[in-house]
BAFI-3210 file (N, C-alpha, C; in Angstrom, 3 decimals, decimal comma, padded with zeros to 6 digits):
// residues 282
n [1|2|3|4|5|6|7|8|9|10|11|12|13|14|15|16|17|18|19|20|21|22|23|24|25|26|27|28|29|30|31|32|33|34|35|36|37|38|39|40|41|42|43|44|45|46|47|48|49|50|51|52|53|54|55|56|57|58|59|60|61|62|63|64|65|66|67|68|69|70|71|72|73|74|75|76|77|78|79|80|81|82|83|84|85|86|87|88|89|90|91|92|93|94|95|96|97|98|99|100|101|102|103|104|105|106|107|108|109|110|111|112|113|114|115|116|117|118|119|120|121|122|123|124|125|126|127|128|129|130|131|132|133|134|135|136|137|138|139|140|141|142|143|144|145|146|147|148|149|150|151|152|153|154|155|156|157|158|159|160|161|162|163|164|165|166|167|168|169|170|171|172|173|174|175|176|177|178|179|180|181|182|183|184|185|186|187|188|189|190|191|192|193|194|195|196|197|198|199|200|201|202|203|204|205|206|207|208|209|210|211|212|213|214|215|216|217|218|219|220|221|222|223|224|225|226|227|228|229|230|231|232|233|234|235|236|237|238|239|240|241|242|243|244|245|246|247|248|249|250|251|252|253|254|255|256|257|258|259|260|261|262|263|264|265|266|267|268|269|270|271|272|273|274|275|276|277|278|279|280|281|282]
n.u [075,208|072,916|070,328|068,545|065,858|064,906|063,831|064,383|064,456|065,422|068,467|069,830|071,971|071,039|069,729|070,112|069,726|066,910|065,574|066,034|064,146|061,670|061,782|061,072|058,365|057,181|054,808|052,756|054,162|054,691|053,981|055,369|057,903|058,478|058,470|060,825|062,827|063,123|063,653|065,104|066,219|066,165|064,454|063,403|063,275|061,864|059,446|058,609|059,276|061,062|060,916|062,511|062,555|064,593|065,679|067,668|070,028|069,291|067,593|064,208|061,664|059,421|058,279|056,626|056,268|054,652|052,606|050,782|050,472|052,338|052,621|055,208|055,952|055,670|056,033|054,239|055,658|056,996|055,003|053,992|056,158|056,194|053,728|054,064|055,944|054,388|052,373|053,691|054,818|052,434|049,453|050,276|049,387|047,165|045,964|046,009|047,527|047,805|048,794|046,326|046,495|048,671|048,055|045,528|046,210|047,915|046,101|044,599|046,209|046,697|044,157|043,091|044,287|044,612|041,960|038,712|038,324|037,733|036,601|036,797|038,079|037,857|038,649|040,096|040,278|043,425|044,506|045,782|047,521|049,226|049,014|047,259|043,690|041,481|039,005|038,189|038,342|040,710|039,805|039,919|039,971|041,006|043,665|047,113|047,100|047,955|050,368|049,297|046,591|045,898|043,792|041,542|041,697|041,876|039,377|038,218|039,697|039,604|036,981|036,936|038,486|037,158|034,860|035,951|037,371|035,976|036,284|037,226|040,072|041,002|040,678|042,431|045,114|044,189|044,390|046,941|048,989|047,796|047,128|049,860|050,615|048,848|049,776|052,521|051,889|050,765|052,907|054,750|053,810|051,605|048,902|045,765|042,892|039,656|037,869|034,824|032,890|032,658|035,020|035,134|036,084|035,311|036,205|038,806|042,285|045,173|048,489|049,913|052,056|055,275|057,605|060,557|059,559|056,880|053,731|051,214|047,854|045,664|043,068|040,787|037,895|034,647|032,678|029,564|027,369|027,866|028,030|027,383|027,317|029,233|031,903|033,882|035,248|036,679|038,190|039,917|041,341|042,641|044,503|045,710|047,330|049,067|050,470|051,470|053,358|054,815|055,566|055,558|056,132|054,235|051,007|048,961|046,405|044,274|041,082|037,851|035,997|033,243|032,464|031,139|030,606|033,004|034,830|033,846|034,356|037,257|037,746|036,668|038,767|040,852|042,109|043,158|042,285|044,953|045,390|044,761|044,016|043,943|042,456|042,688|040,901|041,359]
n.v [123,699|120,879|120,606|117,926|117,744|119,517|121,894|123,169|125,282|123,430|123,210|123,396|121,666|119,654|117,732|114,908|113,666|114,445|113,189|110,690|110,362|110,963|108,605|106,684|106,362|105,962|105,974|107,473|109,830|110,741|112,979|115,198|114,234|114,029|116,737|117,654|115,917|117,022|119,818|120,020|121,344|124,103|126,909|128,724|127,312|125,128|126,107|126,983|126,258|123,744|122,202|120,607|118,159|117,352|114,681|113,446|114,472|113,470|113,649|113,324|113,774|115,796|118,921|120,173|123,544|125,371|126,268|124,467|123,138|120,426|117,810|115,169|112,116|112,714|112,731|112,990|114,847|116,170|117,368|119,109|120,864|121,873|122,979|125,157|126,815|127,317|128,733|131,067|132,176|132,650|132,116|131,108|129,313|127,425|125,252|122,627|119,418|115,984|112,905|111,376|111,216|112,987|115,073|115,824|116,449|118,653|120,486|120,749|122,283|124,602|125,595|127,477|129,982|129,959|129,438|130,051|127,088|126,850|124,701|121,215|118,165|115,331|112,601|110,947|108,424|106,668|105,160|102,210|100,578|097,788|096,708|095,752|095,596|092,813|092,012|094,673|096,380|098,484|101,797|102,305|104,854|106,713|108,932|110,414|113,901|116,257|118,889|120,988|121,106|122,476|124,356|122,754|120,891|122,588|123,905|121,661|120,882|123,332|123,119|120,752|121,368|123,531|122,183|120,191|121,627|123,794|126,592|128,704|127,945|130,113|132,445|135,172|135,370|135,316|132,732|132,120|130,574|128,070|127,416|127,187|124,870|122,919|123,113|122,087|119,442|118,526|118,729|117,057|114,683|113,742|114,165|112,889|112,036|111,553|112,368|113,563|113,097|115,702|116,959|117,501|117,222|114,175|112,415|112,685|112,574|113,109|112,275|113,247|113,467|112,019|109,525|107,400|105,304|105,541|106,781|109,116|109,515|112,121|114,605|113,436|113,341|113,266|114,342|116,111|115,499|113,047|111,276|108,199|106,433|104,491|105,181|105,998|103,815|102,182|104,251|104,877|102,567|102,869|105,130|104,081|101,974|103,201|104,586|102,441|101,358|103,292|104,906|104,377|101,648|101,444|102,525|105,487|107,364|109,677|110,150|111,620|110,658|110,841|110,597|108,383|107,283|107,604|106,253|103,581|103,072|103,288|100,973|099,035|099,074|098,009|099,389|099,558|100,378|101,761|103,531|106,767|110,286|113,685|116,619|120,132|123,103|126,469]
n.w [021,354|021,316|023,467|025,720|024,492|021,786|019,274|015,951|013,156|009,927|008,072|004,874|004,950|006,767|005,316|004,615|007,009|007,469|005,281|006,166|008,287|006,853|005,424|006,805|006,944|004,161|002,525|003,909|004,029|001,460|-000,161|001,208|001,097|-001,698|-002,356|-000,765|-002,040|-004,585|-003,979|-001,797|001,478|001,402|002,195|000,267|-001,971|-001,293|-000,586|002,032|005,307|006,926|010,051|012,667|015,183|017,955|019,932|022,570|020,879|018,244|015,182|015,264|014,512|012,171|010,953|008,349|007,311|005,325|002,613|003,609|007,171|008,190|010,231|010,735|011,236|013,858|017,439|020,417|022,027|020,251|018,629|020,627|020,618|018,101|017,857|019,719|018,248|015,923|016,954|017,977|015,564|014,227|012,098|008,850|006,966|004,779|005,604|007,767|007,830|008,067|009,625|011,786|014,564|015,455|014,198|015,312|017,935|017,386|016,399|018,543|020,304|018,671|018,293|020,053|019,633|016,739|015,688|014,746|012,717|009,126|008,254|009,542|009,009|010,263|009,852|007,433|005,487|004,610|001,759|000,185|-002,534|-004,190|-006,610|-009,605|-010,102|-009,871|-012,058|-012,652|-015,481|-016,993|-017,884|-021,470|-022,551|-020,837|-020,564|-020,892|-020,236|-022,647|-022,989|-024,797|-024,056|-021,949|-021,568|-021,990|-019,615|-017,364|-016,556|-015,274|-013,352|-011,546|-010,912|-009,644|-007,177|-006,007|-005,415|-003,665|-001,706|-000,919|-001,590|-004,334|-006,353|-007,781|-006,451|-004,709|-005,931|-008,601|-009,475|-010,294|-009,058|-008,648|-011,410|-012,375|-010,813|-011,853|-014,519|-014,134|-013,395|-015,846|-017,477|-016,635|-017,241|-015,553|-015,314|-015,981|-017,993|-019,236|-022,105|-023,635|-026,493|-027,380|-026,526|-023,721|-020,148|-018,731|-016,805|-014,286|-012,987|-010,932|-010,697|-007,829|-006,025|-006,065|-005,329|-005,406|-004,013|-003,193|-004,703|-005,105|-005,688|-006,595|-006,820|-007,947|-009,906|-011,443|-013,923|-013,020|-014,630|-015,380|-013,265|-011,252|-013,184|-013,267|-013,791|-012,389|-011,148|-013,430|-014,348|-012,311|-012,208|-014,758|-014,187|-012,062|-013,496|-015,038|-013,137|-011,539|-013,307|-014,414|-012,416|-009,191|-006,979|-005,028|-004,754|-003,318|-001,782|-000,203|001,239|001,924|004,710|004,564|001,837|000,440|-002,192|-003,699|-001,726|-002,037|-004,890|-004,868|-003,494|-004,940|-006,836|-005,683|-003,440|-000,046|003,203|005,277|007,249|008,511|007,875|008,656|008,297|008,723|007,677|006,512]
ca.u [074,869|071,617|069,772|067,989|064,942|065,045|063,363|064,696|064,440|066,487|069,325|070,314|072,936|070,223|068,822|070,149|068,848|065,477|065,314|065,939|062,976|060,812|061,709|060,262|056,914|057,384|053,462|051,929|055,031|054,943|053,862|056,412|059,131|058,599|059,089|062,198|063,674|063,487|064,097|066,087|065,549|066,119|063,097|062,925|062,953|060,726|058,009|058,364|060,443|061,058|061,113|063,000|062,476|065,531|065,554|069,074|070,886|068,926|066,300|063,235|060,294|059,432|057,013|056,705|055,625|054,451|051,091|050,145|051,337|052,089|053,450|055,802|056,641|055,756|055,683|053,556|056,526|057,377|053,877|053,934|057,343|055,772|052,646|054,512|056,533|053,397|051,541|054,535|054,813|051,282|049,095|050,524|049,239|045,773|045,508|046,702|046,911|048,646|048,165|045,280|046,790|049,530|047,268|044,487|046,946|048,465|044,885|044,276|047,062|046,664|042,981|042,743|044,866|044,216|040,709|038,022|038,772|036,471|036,202|037,684|037,822|038,624|038,879|040,290|041,055|044,446|044,236|046,935|047,453|050,392|048,676|046,081|042,598|040,906|037,515|037,827|039,140|040,992|039,183|040,980|039,775|041,755|044,971|047,642|046,702|048,994|050,564|048,431|045,317|045,685|042,607|040,845|041,651|041,788|037,928|037,849|040,716|038,955|035,625|037,184|039,128|036,220|033,883|036,591|038,002|034,867|036,777|037,830|041,596|041,206|040,767|043,495|045,975|043,721|044,765|048,339|049,935|047,106|047,529|051,246|050,738|048,153|050,820|053,488|051,480|050,720|054,176|055,501|052,922|051,099|047,697|045,031|041,552|038,878|037,252|033,785|033,014|032,906|036,248|034,776|036,409|034,394|036,824|040,266|042,922|046,697|049,510|050,381|053,420|055,806|059,099|060,799|058,919|055,473|053,077|049,682|046,788|044,829|042,319|039,887|036,727|033,953|031,758|028,333|026,320|028,142|028,203|026,374|027,440|030,305|032,821|035,109|036,475|037,499|038,798|041,072|041,942|043,554|045,457|046,645|048,155|050,125|051,293|052,519|054,209|055,773|055,971|056,344|055,510|052,975|050,074|048,104|045,554|043,387|039,659|036,770|035,178|031,626|032,433|030,923|030,729|034,488|035,421|033,343|035,100|038,510|037,810|036,563|039,975|041,852|042,563|042,730|042,632|046,003|045,525|044,035|044,781|043,114|042,557|041,932|040,940|041,240]
ca.v [122,328|120,540|119,981|116,925|117,876|120,836|122,029|124,192|125,258|122,673|123,705|122,430|120,616|118,643|117,010|113,411|113,343|114,783|112,214|109,339|110,394|110,862|107,332|105,805|106,094|106,359|106,207|108,781|111,132|110,785|114,349|116,068|113,698|114,279|118,005|117,549|115,375|118,024|121,213|120,184|122,196|125,478|127,294|129,407|126,292|124,265|126,855|126,722|125,838|122,397|122,268|119,668|118,070|116,474|113,990|112,815|114,808|112,673|114,150|112,165|114,368|116,868|119,402|121,102|124,781|126,105|126,435|123,545|122,641|118,866|117,058|114,148|111,053|113,466|112,180|114,043|115,912|117,033|118,175|120,248|121,796|122,482|123,844|126,442|127,407|127,657|129,800|132,282|132,646|133,114|131,272|131,447|128,056|127,477|124,178|121,552|118,084|114,965|111,501|111,772|111,385|114,134|116,449|116,251|117,010|119,930|121,422|121,185|123,263|125,845|126,208|128,701|131,267|130,028|128,968|128,955|126,642|126,942|122,999|120,402|116,873|114,520|111,337|110,933|107,322|106,598|103,898|101,965|099,214|097,711|095,758|096,009|094,934|091,498|092,283|096,076|096,603|100,044|102,613|102,595|106,174|107,656|109,042|111,555|115,259|117,003|120,632|122,001|120,726|123,066|124,962|121,734|120,486|123,678|123,923|120,590|121,109|124,386|122,552|119,687|122,050|124,041|121,285|119,481|122,484|124,838|127,597|128,554|128,210|131,295|133,565|135,513|135,670|135,033|131,376|131,947|129,279|126,878|127,083|126,765|123,677|122,028|122,912|121,220|117,981|117,997|118,819|116,010|113,560|113,110|114,447|112,039|112,315|110,900|113,396|113,050|113,421|117,300|117,468|117,980|116,114|113,336|111,892|113,133|112,531|113,198|111,632|114,408|113,288|110,832|108,992|105,937|104,115|105,552|107,920|109,497|109,938|113,276|115,494|112,394|114,190|112,877|115,433|115,848|114,722|111,447|110,402|107,353|105,775|103,600|105,667|106,178|102,764|101,978|105,412|104,804|101,408|103,274|105,843|103,088|101,236|104,201|104,963|101,264|100,898|104,437|106,088|103,933|100,247|101,517|103,993|105,863|108,385|109,570|110,359|112,062|109,677|111,012|110,272|106,997|106,598|107,348|105,181|102,410|103,176|103,008|099,627|098,122|099,060|097,168|100,153|099,211|101,315|101,459|104,448|108,006|111,633|114,645|118,105|121,602|124,104|127,707]
ca.w [021,729|021,459|024,861|025,628|023,439|021,269|017,864|015,255|011,519|009,407|006,994|003,637|005,394|007,373|004,169|004,698|008,280|007,318|004,445|006,910|009,046|005,860|004,657|007,983|006,497|002,816|002,082|004,534|003,752|-000,072|-000,448|001,631|000,569|-003,096|-002,558|-000,311|-002,979|-005,581|-003,784|-000,608|002,606|001,061|002,298|-000,903|-003,241|-000,728|-000,349|003,512|006,320|007,633|011,295|013,215|016,674|018,317|021,166|022,668|019,812|017,139|014,676|015,406|014,132|011,451|010,506|007,206|007,448|004,120|002,420|004,563|008,050|008,165|011,114|010,112|012,349|015,003|018,602|021,289|022,547|019,219|018,370|021,427|020,332|016,876|018,051|020,399|017,300|014,927|017,610|018,161|014,136|013,601|010,854|007,684|006,282|004,540|006,151|008,708|007,293|008,369|010,326|012,698|016,023|015,566|013,634|016,509|018,955|016,868|016,271|019,713|020,827|017,968|017,898|020,883|018,849|015,274|015,477|014,199|011,272|008,239|008,403|010,331|008,536|011,295|009,580|005,865|005,186|004,040|001,021|-000,773|-003,206|-005,029|-007,719|-010,585|-009,555|-010,656|-012,393|-013,149|-016,836|-016,966|-018,969|-022,490|-023,040|-019,901|-021,117|-020,515|-020,908|-023,422|-022,586|-025,330|-023,637|-020,484|-021,562|-021,765|-018,322|-016,399|-015,888|-014,607|-012,064|-010,840|-010,419|-008,558|-006,189|-005,470|-004,668|-002,549|-000,648|-000,571|-001,962|-005,455|-006,404|-008,477|-005,425|-004,223|-006,872|-009,642|-009,756|-011,007|-008,449|-009,104|-012,675|-012,358|-010,346|-012,937|-015,652|-013,760|-013,546|-017,253|-018,143|-016,295|-017,612|-014,465|-015,290|-016,897|-018,212|-020,308|-022,667|-024,327|-028,027|-027,494|-025,920|-022,371|-019,454|-018,316|-015,688|-014,295|-011,821|-011,297|-009,661|-007,358|-005,357|-006,537|-004,732|-005,693|-003,054|-003,427|-005,201|-004,360|-006,586|-006,131|-007,696|-008,792|-010,243|-012,368|-013,993|-012,575|-015,430|-015,726|-012,014|-011,207|-014,426|-013,279|-014,840|-011,565|-010,968|-014,618|-014,688|-011,488|-012,668|-015,786|-013,819|-011,437|-014,177|-015,412|-011,798|-011,028|-014,501|-014,738|-011,305|-008,065|-006,631|-004,101|-005,125|-002,340|-001,976|000,996|000,731|002,980|005,186|004,139|000,388|000,199|-003,506|-003,979|-001,158|-002,662|-006,071|-004,648|-002,869|-005,885|-007,675|-004,788|-002,466|001,079|004,205|006,165|008,411|008,394|007,770|009,235|007,640|009,014|006,639|006,997]
c.u [073,427|071,345|069,053|066,871|065,000|064,503|064,154|064,286|065,573|067,016|069,583|071,276|072,278|069,583|068,987|069,378|067,397|065,126|064,978|064,669|061,815|060,432|061,195|058,979|056,689|055,682|052,687|052,888|055,326|054,903|054,982|057,685|059,446|059,057|060,423|063,146|063,946|063,980|064,879|065,301|065,726|064,644|062,604|062,528|061,779|059,586|057,715|059,480|060,164|061,514|061,507|062,971|063,557|065,479|066,988|070,107|070,423|067,724|065,354|061,891|060,610|058,264|057,264|055,688|055,521|053,095|050,353|051,093|050,992|053,050|053,965|056,570|056,610|055,458|055,102|054,530|056,884|056,314|053,774|054,935|056,774|054,544|053,285|055,213|055,709|052,669|052,435|054,624|053,682|050,972|049,484|050,012|047,695|045,051|046,517|046,459|047,997|047,955|047,381|045,844|047,714|048,898|046,122|044,955|047,392|047,368|044,568|044,727|047,047|045,220|042,461|043,264|044,583|042,762|039,744|038,263|037,427|035,857|037,150|037,251|038,755|039,193|038,962|041,169|042,442|044,460|045,382|046,657|048,706|050,378|047,485|044,958|042,153|039,390|037,184|038,885|039,665|040,338|040,053|040,978|040,558|043,053|045,701|047,191|048,139|049,251|049,717|047,154|044,997|044,465|041,381|040,531|041,336|040,444|037,844|038,461|039,969|037,605|035,884|037,587|037,909|035,149|034,704|036,889|036,938|035,316|037,305|039,376|041,972|041,197|042,200|044,402|045,625|044,019|045,929|048,835|049,087|047,397|048,887|051,447|050,088|049,268|051,930|053,158|051,442|051,991|055,078|054,814|052,192|049,675|047,022|043,513|041,029|037,967|036,097|033,985|033,081|034,174|036,045|035,298|035,092|034,942|038,269|040,844|044,439|047,396|050,264|051,584|053,820|057,171|059,240|059,961|057,224|054,884|051,649|048,802|046,114|043,819|041,363|038,656|035,998|032,909|030,363|027,415|026,644|028,304|027,042|026,345|028,603|031,473|034,232|035,913|037,332|038,586|040,181|041,882|043,100|044,793|046,367|047,538|049,263|050,966|052,084|053,558|055,177|056,272|056,573|055,525|054,428|052,408|049,167|047,240|044,818|041,939|038,692|036,198|033,797|031,535|032,393|030,987|032,290|035,131|035,221|034,175|036,548|038,598|037,707|037,940|040,965|042,464|042,208|043,129|043,904|046,200|044,586|044,613|043,511|043,287|041,875|042,033|040,652|040,549]
c.v [122,043|120,100|118,956|116,740|119,353|120,692|123,320|124,138|124,496|123,626|122,971|121,437|119,318|117,543|115,606|113,107|113,529|113,781|110,850|109,210|110,191|109,398|106,424|105,436|106,618|106,572|107,586|109,877|111,299|112,330|115,274|115,472|114,091|115,581|118,252|117,014|116,177|119,350|121,287|120,974|123,496|126,196|128,108|128,362|125,415|124,742|126,666|126,192|124,344|122,688|120,830|119,366|116,834|115,867|113,162|112,971|114,315|113,420|112,980|112,557|115,587|117,574|120,364|122,297|125,605|126,594|125,529|123,298|121,208|118,402|115,740|113,375|111,914|112,867|113,289|115,299|116,832|118,003|119,394|121,300|122,563|123,352|125,270|127,272|128,099|128,880|131,075|132,900|133,262|132,226|131,914|130,556|128,266|126,276|123,379|120,296|117,190|113,940|112,014|112,062|112,760|115,405|116,773|116,918|118,546|121,004|121,912|122,270|124,657|126,399|127,392|130,024|131,182|129,906|130,379|128,585|126,814|125,542|122,362|119,027|115,922|113,226|111,218|109,645|107,184|105,291|103,752|100,793|099,062|096,839|096,192|095,123|093,726|092,161|093,613|096,265|098,401|100,681|102,916|104,094|107,316|107,586|110,297|112,915|115,863|118,472|121,481|121,882|121,441|123,795|123,967|121,199|121,322|123,723|122,915|120,466|122,106|123,748|121,662|120,437|122,833|123,354|120,553|120,255|123,523|126,069|127,451|128,715|129,529|132,614|134,008|136,110|135,399|133,514|131,121|130,615|128,085|126,431|126,551|125,377|122,580|121,888|121,994|119,757|117,586|117,980|117,595|114,474|112,879|113,469|113,701|112,374|111,568|112,104|112,723|113,346|114,994|117,801|118,022|116,945|115,503|112,738|112,453|112,814|112,791|112,502|112,837|114,577|111,771|110,583|107,692|105,024|104,348|106,949|108,173|109,991|111,134|113,720|114,554|113,288|113,326|114,047|115,081|115,035|113,299|110,753|109,551|106,241|104,557|103,968|105,842|105,152|102,244|103,150|105,359|103,677|101,831|104,066|105,010|102,353|101,999|104,407|103,572|100,980|101,882|105,282|105,272|102,524|100,417|102,793|104,123|106,882|108,496|110,382|110,875|110,719|109,615|110,663|109,015|106,330|106,551|106,319|103,708|102,096|102,699|101,369|098,697|098,007|098,160|097,978|099,694|100,201|100,849|102,424|105,604|109,215|112,474|116,081|119,081|122,559|125,409|128,639]
c.w [021,929|022,943|024,547|024,667|022,870|019,746|017,230|013,721|010,864|008,398|005,941|004,147|006,152|006,552|004,414|006,094|008,201|006,333|005,145|007,613|008,017|005,363|005,787|007,584|005,184|002,214|002,551|004,197|002,564|-000,557|-000,057|001,239|-000,850|-003,198|-002,068|-001,394|-004,155|-005,264|-002,529|000,383|002,702|001,191|001,209|-002,080|-002,587|-000,764|001,106|004,145|006,724|009,081|011,891|014,819|016,970|019,770|021,439|021,506|018,305|016,684|014,591|014,650|013,136|011,353|009,244|007,347|006,019|003,926|003,235|005,783|008,465|009,155|010,470|011,089|013,590|016,525|019,398|021,727|021,384|018,804|019,170|021,196|018,989|017,003|018,834|019,183|016,368|015,758|017,772|016,502|013,704|012,537|009,568|006,410|005,757|005,108|006,975|008,249|007,591|009,243|011,529|013,961|016,233|015,087|014,629|017,401|018,695|016,752|017,844|020,600|020,063|018,046|018,781|020,113|017,370|014,863|015,171|012,870|010,397|008,215|008,889|009,499|009,269|011,037|008,044|005,903|004,460|003,120|000,172|-001,508|-003,974|-006,214|-008,517|-009,987|-010,385|-010,915|-012,924|-014,425|-016,740|-018,297|-020,157|-023,093|-022,147|-020,414|-020,504|-020,972|-021,450|-023,020|-023,552|-024,930|-022,314|-020,401|-021,466|-020,175|-017,066|-015,803|-014,956|-013,289|-011,288|-010,183|-009,334|-007,300|-005,550|-004,676|-003,601|-001,373|-000,159|-000,928|-003,566|-005,578|-007,296|-007,602|-005,148|-005,285|-008,346|-010,537|-010,439|-010,529|-008,868|-010,365|-013,049|-011,935|-011,234|-014,171|-015,238|-013,788|-014,704|-017,740|-017,806|-016,459|-016,529|-014,225|-016,419|-016,834|-019,272|-020,827|-023,600|-025,799|-028,313|-026,880|-024,346|-021,427|-018,629|-016,896|-015,570|-012,979|-012,149|-010,158|-008,996|-006,731|-005,866|-006,019|-005,439|-004,917|-003,386|-003,978|-004,798|-005,525|-005,837|-007,145|-008,397|-008,861|-011,572|-012,540|-013,714|-013,278|-015,702|-014,309|-012,009|-012,278|-014,439|-013,967|-013,905|-011,685|-012,086|-014,696|-013,808|-011,841|-013,874|-015,381|-012,772|-012,075|-014,830|-014,224|-011,586|-012,340|-014,614|-013,592|-010,019|-007,839|-005,743|-004,672|-003,646|-002,706|-000,563|000,577|002,194|003,316|004,789|002,601|000,070|-001,113|-003,879|-003,074|-001,790|-004,036|-005,867|-004,093|-004,069|-006,776|-006,863|-003,476|-001,101|002,091|004,968|007,178|007,882|008,547|008,596|008,504|008,541|008,105|007,217|005,906]
res [m|l|t|q|t|t|s|r|v|l|e|p|s|d|l|d|a|a|l|a|v|l|d|r|e|p|v|a|n|a|f|v|t|s|r|v|q|v|a|g|l|d|p|w|r|l|g|g|e|m|w|g|f|y|e|e|g|m|l|t|s|l|c|y|a|g|a|n|l|v|p|i|c|a|t|p|r|a|v|r|a|f|g|d|r|a|r|r|a|g|r|r|c|s|s|i|v|g|p|v|e|a|t|t|l|l|w|r|l|l|e|p|s|w|g|p|a|r|e|v|r|a|h|q|p|l|m|v|t|d|r|m|p|d|g|i|a|p|d|p|y|v|r|r|i|r|k|d|e|m|e|t|i|m|p|a|c|v|a|m|f|t|e|e|v|g|v|s|p|l|a|g|d|g|g|l|l|y|q|a|r|v|a|e|l|v|g|s|g|r|s|f|a|r|l|d|e|h|g|k|v|v|f|k|a|e|i|g|a|a|t|p|h|a|c|q|i|q|g|v|w|v|a|p|e|y|r|g|r|g|i|a|a|p|g|m|a|a|v|l|r|y|a|l|s|d|v|a|p|i|v|s|l|y|v|n|d|f|n|t|p|a|r|r|a|y|q|r|v|g|f|q|e|v|g|a|f|m|s|v|l|f]
***
């Protein structure tokens, strides 16, 4: 019998209740929702456990515990329960990421045993749009990457990841998991780029998470020698057009608050801030 408040690892039979929680915030939860819709709650397929927090017998909050630790619709009481569980289990994730308030509290609880972090990004604006911009024409040279172009797109993906996260995705397993993820996005038609006349990537971005309600653009990158030439905004407009027409009615992304050029480009394309995430990197 469930006590007044309790937390536990969810099972496949809890799928409908978990999806109901995820659907409360379809934009902020797009990343986890997209995984759950494909894999269910089986830890092997999901790539991690889904923890649930119950109040008065009702599932009210979630926490995804996989490569990332992600609090979802988490109340302060739920965060404390998730923090206790995470501290007992020990750190297995490479980052904690989620809405600012819940993630700030979770990190405060975990820092004494999990710290120090390699980097804390305390404020990453969450931005959304549901329409094409006025005054920014989509770059006609941005297109889907084909399956036979993995060798073309992979160096740009590695460069973006290393620049963004601060470590190479090729470390550890030699990049097998990262290459598989890139191949998955290419294979599903969610990897986009503009190539120059020599076949080198000038601009790239992916639609990394997708649900019927919302999708999330990630991995936005302009080759260093092409920066400052106004490539990012038209490139984003092109990816946005694909996203709105083929994937979901709402498109989101989150960005580091210190990345002023990127934030300016996204605003030009019509993205507006609706909240903020926080990331703790290990």
